[in-house]
BALONU-636317 format. One record per residue (C-alpha): x, y, z. Coordinates in steps of 0.02 Angstrom, whole numbers, plus 50000, padded with zeros to 5 digits. Example, Ala and Ser with C-alpha at 12.3 -4.5 7.8 and 13.67 -1.06 7.14 Angstrom:
// BALONU-636317
[[50615 49775 50390]] [[50684 49947 50357]] 
// end
This chain:
// BALONU-636317
[[52864 56325 56626]] [[53062 56299 56656]] [[53186 56391 56505]] [[53296 56258 56435]] [[53479 56377 56411]] [[53563 56264 56275]] [[53753 56246 56312]] [[53849 56374 56165]] [[53922 56278 56029]] [[54121 56285 56033]] [[54200 56412 55869]] [[54281 56338 55727]] [[54455 56371 55707]] [[54415 56395 55499]] [[54496 56561 55513]] [[54637 56539 55578]] [[54693 56388 55499]] [[54667 56474 55323]] [[54802 56583 55413]] [[54912 56458 55459]] [[54852 56363 55286]] [[54950 56511 55201]] [[55107 56518 55312]] [[55125 56346 55268]] [[55150 56356 55092]] [[55222 56486 55108]] [[55374 56391 55195]] [[55355 56254 55087]] [[55388 56364 54907]] [[55545 56456 55032]] [[55638 56283 55062]] [[55593 56313 55257]] [[55526 56118 55277]] [[55543 56134 55488]] [[55443 56291 55503]] [[55317 56194 55393]] [[55300 56055 55485]] [[55289 56178 55645]] [[55161 56248 55577]] [[55081 56091 55548]] [[55079 56040 55679]] [[54979 56199 55771]] [[54857 56140 55628]] [[54828 55980 55718]] [[54772 56058 55857]] [[54635 56148 55774]] [[54438 56135 55754]] [[54427 56136 55591]] [[54234 56125 55501]] [[54258 56161 55330]] [[54286 55977 55220]] [[54373 56065 55066]] [[54488 56151 55212]] [[54520 55983 55289]] [[54545 55938 55117]] [[54668 56052 55101]] [[54785 56029 55270]] [[54793 55866 55233]] [[54880 55881 55073]] [[54983 56036 55129]] [[55037 55958 55275]] [[55092 55772 55172]] [[55157 55916 55038]] [[55286 55986 55196]] [[55335 55799 55259]] [[55368 55736 55081]] [[55469 55910 55023]] [[55573 55879 55196]] [[55625 55716 55148]] [[55667 55756 54973]] [[55782 55913 55053]] [[55872 55785 55201]] [[55895 55657 55073]] [[55974 55781 54916]] [[56090 55859 55074]] [[56153 55671 55135]] [[56180 55628 54931]] [[56272 55784 54924]] [[56379 55774 55063]] [[56418 55565 54997]] [[56312 55482 55167]] [[56265 55381 55029]] [[56174 55231 55156]] [[56066 55380 55229]] [[56028 55456 55051]] [[55947 55270 54997]] [[55859 55257 55169]] [[55762 55440 55160]] [[55750 55435 54971]] [[55629 55255 55011]] [[55537 55353 55158]] [[55485 55455 55037]] [[55427 55344 54893]] [[55345 55247 55033]] [[55254 55411 55046]] [[55243 55427 54883]] [[55281 55292 54742]] [[55303 55419 54593]] [[55413 55539 54672]] [[55529 55583 54536]] [[55661 55683 54643]] [[55667 55549 54749]] [[55688 55409 54643]] [[55811 55521 54569]] [[55943 55540 54724]] [[55883 55343 54724]] [[55964 55306 54550]] [[56091 55427 54594]] [[56139 55351 54776]] [[56159 55149 54710]] [[56285 55234 54577]] [[56282 55230 54386]] [[56383 55088 54367]] [[56235 54952 54477]] [[56173 54831 54370]] [[55963 54827 54385]] [[55921 54693 54419]] [[55754 54662 54362]] [[55733 54612 54170]] [[55602 54718 54061]] [[55489 54630 53979]] [[55520 54708 53783]] [[55711 54638 53824]] [[55646 54454 53879]] [[55544 54463 53689]] [[55671 54542 53598]] [[55787 54397 53657]] [[55663 54263 53620]] [[55638 54092 53704]] [[55827 54118 53755]] [[55794 54283 53842]] [[55643 54220 53938]] [[55769 54065 53975]] [[55894 54173 54048]] [[55782 54268 54169]] [[55694 54204 54331]] [[55522 54229 54415]] [[55470 54308 54576]] [[55325 54321 54662]] [[55322 54446 54821]] [[55171 54458 54939]] [[55177 54559 55097]] [[55088 54584 55257]] [[55051 54744 55253]] [[55062 54797 55102]] [[55229 54864 55060]] [[55355 54937 54956]] [[55476 54830 54876]] [[55661 54853 54823]] [[55766 54738 54733]] [[55955 54772 54766]] [[55895 54974 54793]] [[55800 54997 54662]] [[55592 55032 54684]] [[55500 54888 54582]] [[55315 54940 54644]] [[55201 54882 54788]] [[55151 54707 54862]] [[55089 54581 54783]] [[55188 54604 54661]] [[55171 54452 54547]] [[55272 54381 54399]] [[55441 54511 54419]] [[55557 54453 54313]] [[55742 54452 54371]] [[55921 54425 54307]] [[55986 54239 54380]] [[56082 54250 54559]] [[56068 54343 54705]] [[55960 54483 54761]] [[55946 54564 54923]] [[55733 54589 54953]] [[55672 54748 55040]] [[55487 54788 55093]] [[55439 54960 55177]] [[55277 55015 55261]] [[55258 55150 55337]] [[55229 55122 55531]] [[55319 54956 55520]] [[55514 54894 55527]] [[55616 54863 55355]] [[55628 54681 55325]] [[55785 54617 55223]] [[55785 54460 55115]] [[55935 54395 55010]] [[55860 54245 54866]] [[55948 54158 54743]] [[55849 54168 54564]] [[55885 54033 54447]] [[55875 54048 54254]] [[55680 53997 54197]] [[55639 53955 54368]] [[55491 54024 54481]] [[55500 54061 54654]] [[55381 54157 54779]] [[55406 54233 54917]] [[55291 54300 55084]] [[55350 54424 55216]] [[55272 54491 55362]] [[55332 54649 55445]] [[55336 54710 55620]] [[55253 54846 55685]] [[55374 54986 55731]] [[55415 55038 55923]] [[55351 55215 55936]] [[55460 55347 55898]] [[55545 55469 56030]] [[55472 55674 56028]] [[55578 55756 55893]] [[55708 55876 55927]] [[55710 56057 55870]] [[55828 56042 55731]] [[55847 56092 55552]] [[55738 55973 55458]] [[55885 55959 55346]] [[56002 55886 55473]] [[55885 55776 55552]] [[55731 55671 55543]] [[55599 55773 55521]] [[55473 55799 55655]] [[55336 55667 55723]] [[55180 55717 55634]] [[55033 55829 55728]] [[54904 55720 55786]] [[54745 55737 55694]] [[54580 55835 55737]] [[54471 55706 55723]] [[54440 55521 55832]] [[54485 55363 55733]] [[54405 55189 55767]] [[54520 55052 55840]] [[54478 54850 55833]] [[54514 54739 55990]] [[54615 54555 55939]] [[54553 54476 56073]] [[54488 54328 56060]] [[54312 54285 56109]] [[54132 54229 55986]] [[54019 54361 55925]] [[54020 54529 55915]] [[54103 54598 56085]] [[54247 54504 56044]] [[54277 54660 55911]] [[54202 54821 55997]] [[54275 54983 55888]] [[54323 55098 56041]] [[54328 55285 56014]] [[54527 55325 55974]] [[54596 55488 55950]] [[54672 55497 55770]] [[54873 55454 55751]] [[55000 55548 55699]] [[54979 55540 55494]] [[54811 55616 55435]] [[54698 55529 55330]] [[54570 55580 55185]] [[54446 55696 55244]] [[54284 55560 55288]] [[54125 55661 55333]] [[53950 55597 55339]] [[53786 55637 55414]] [[53840 55534 55571]] [[53694 55430 55658]] [[53702 55393 55850]] [[53833 55249 55906]] [[53692 55102 55976]] [[53723 55054 56160]] [[53753 54881 56130]] [[53854 54782 55983]] [[53769 54778 55831]] [[53721 54633 55755]] [[53797 54497 55645]] [[53704 54582 55475]] [[53780 54712 55373]] [[53633 54827 55372]] [[53669 54999 55319]] [[53654 55102 55476]] [[53502 55217 55464]] [[53487 55418 55476]] [[53477 55490 55626]] [[53515 55617 55739]] [[53707 55668 55769]] [[53796 55539 55899]] [[53879 55621 56041]] [[54087 55670 56040]] [[54201 55550 56060]] [[54312 55516 56212]] [[54471 55555 56161]] [[54589 55414 56196]] [[54762 55362 56166]] [[54819 55312 55969]] [[54904 55151 55983]] [[55098 55137 55942]] [[55192 55143 55781]] [[55136 55276 55627]] [[54978 55213 55557]] [[54963 55186 55341]] [[54868 55311 55266]] [[54678 55271 55227]] [[54667 55218 55060]] [[54487 55263 55004]] [[54326 55193 54949]] [[54169 55321 54872]] [[53991 55286 54939]] [[53884 55342 54805]] [[53740 55289 54899]] [[53691 55204 55074]] [[53669 55038 54987]] [[53874 55022 54960]] [[53889 55046 55171]] [[53885 54833 55176]] [[53968 54806 55005]] [[54102 54929 55085]] [[54126 54867 55255]] [[54146 54684 55187]] [[54283 54735 55095]] [[54373 54829 55256]] [[54333 54635 55343]] [[54436 54557 55242]] [[54561 54661 55240]] [[54580 54629 55433]] [[54584 54459 55396]] [[54699 54469 55263]] [[54834 54599 55378]] [[54819 54440 55546]] [[54745 54567 55658]] [[54569 54468 55662]] [[54553 54279 55682]] [[54517 54199 55521]] [[54389 54142 55613]] [[54302 54259 55661]] [[54308 54374 55530]] [[54111 54354 55536]] [[54104 54435 55677]] [[54199 54595 55617]] [[54096 54691 55506]] [[53948 54753 55592]] [[54024 54820 55759]] [[54135 54916 55644]] [[53985 54994 55554]] [[53913 55057 55670]] [[54065 55132 55764]] [[54148 55204 55603]] [[53960 55307 55569]] [[53944 55354 55730]] [[54121 55426 55796]] [[54151 55534 55630]] [[54064 55711 55601]] [[54086 55818 55470]] [[54253 55862 55427]] [[54338 55778 55517]] [[54530 55721 55486]] [[54546 55528 55524]] [[54641 55381 55523]] [[54619 55197 55559]] [[54683 55097 55688]] [[54716 54951 55673]] [[54867 54996 55571]] [[54826 54849 55467]] [[54651 54897 55423]] [[54648 55061 55326]] [[54507 55044 55204]] [[54405 55212 55212]] [[54240 55264 55155]] [[54226 55443 55099]] [[54031 55537 55129]] [[53967 55684 55114]] [[53790 55674 55121]] [[53794 55767 55283]] [[53908 55913 55238]] [[53824 55974 55091]] [[53923 55888 54956]] [[53886 55746 54854]] [[54017 55610 54853]] [[54061 55619 54681]] [[54120 55818 54708]] [[54209 55753 54849]] [[54273 55609 54763]] [[54320 55697 54616]] [[54441 55820 54728]] [[54522 55698 54834]] [[54565 55603 54646]] [[54632 55771 54545]] [[54738 55783 54724]] [[54795 55623 54690]] [[54846 55645 54498]] [[54932 55762 54551]] [[55021 55687 54692]] [[54978 55783 54817]] [[54856 55641 54906]] [[54952 55496 54943]] [[54814 55335 54959]] [[54667 55381 54868]] [[54629 55254 54755]] [[54441 55251 54710]] [[54382 55030 54685]] [[54238 54971 54630]] [[54173 54799 54629]] 
// end
């Protein structure tokens, strides 16, 4: 009988990744953020199999980018470039809304005499009915979800309901990573309610970054991620074929670790039902393609505790696509099943991913096939989120 010779498996780069991560952490500690970002770019080219190492990579690269932006903002403030300092601080808050250093820079750049446009509930309550009448109420919705500023003061992320503002004219600014900044001037009347809805346009692709020092130039574009992410087409048409999920190379911004025991990708589009894919042999390797333009938002995370959670999570993805405007509402029922097949077929254990289109940034974390329970992974990600090291992790439940 003929002997079958198996092709040798490609060795992982885990050892090299550990070495680069140690160097990256040292560079961040020393304030050498341009060096750290260069090391992050090298890490993006490695094949990392250890899920914990991938989580560490995501955390360290994100920390380097954020710290580099903070350093640039501080230098701009020190040199008197107030507008640039404001812009850089807002870029940081778009990545990490609770970043204290960026908030301090933003406050200094606004000026000590700048009047706070937001009326605190305690202030309104202390004035009784008179205090409540003096404030107007503004509600803000945005597509996609965005960080909102009122007169350069960060007030939260959309949707914002019943935001109490001082009467008068205010400048509303909405920012989302990968989208153009949108500004609007609104007039708030005392005791009146007003609501606005904003739609941000996707930003044009950034040109290749120069090798300038990080404190003197905008930070270089992020390294490519190691794993493929799905893409959903929005071409009109009936049935599941209207929304095929193609395999793409991950975009520039690293997402959370998503590892699963991947079932094989079926040759035909999935049916309209939302049943969970069965356990099966690993899927074939994805064919890399160029990702879409712009920087996507980092996916928010849903943790699957068992296979029955899969239809629930993909039902949420379906709604998000409709809300973000990537798929006509009338065809929403044809979205979930094709994506369910692709999402689990394309990701191998330890893969770091981003999700396309940019509006679809809900992703489940599932490490059944990597020797770790979902609860262990959820605990690690939640701990990183509490420490401000992993942007975008927000466990959801229904």
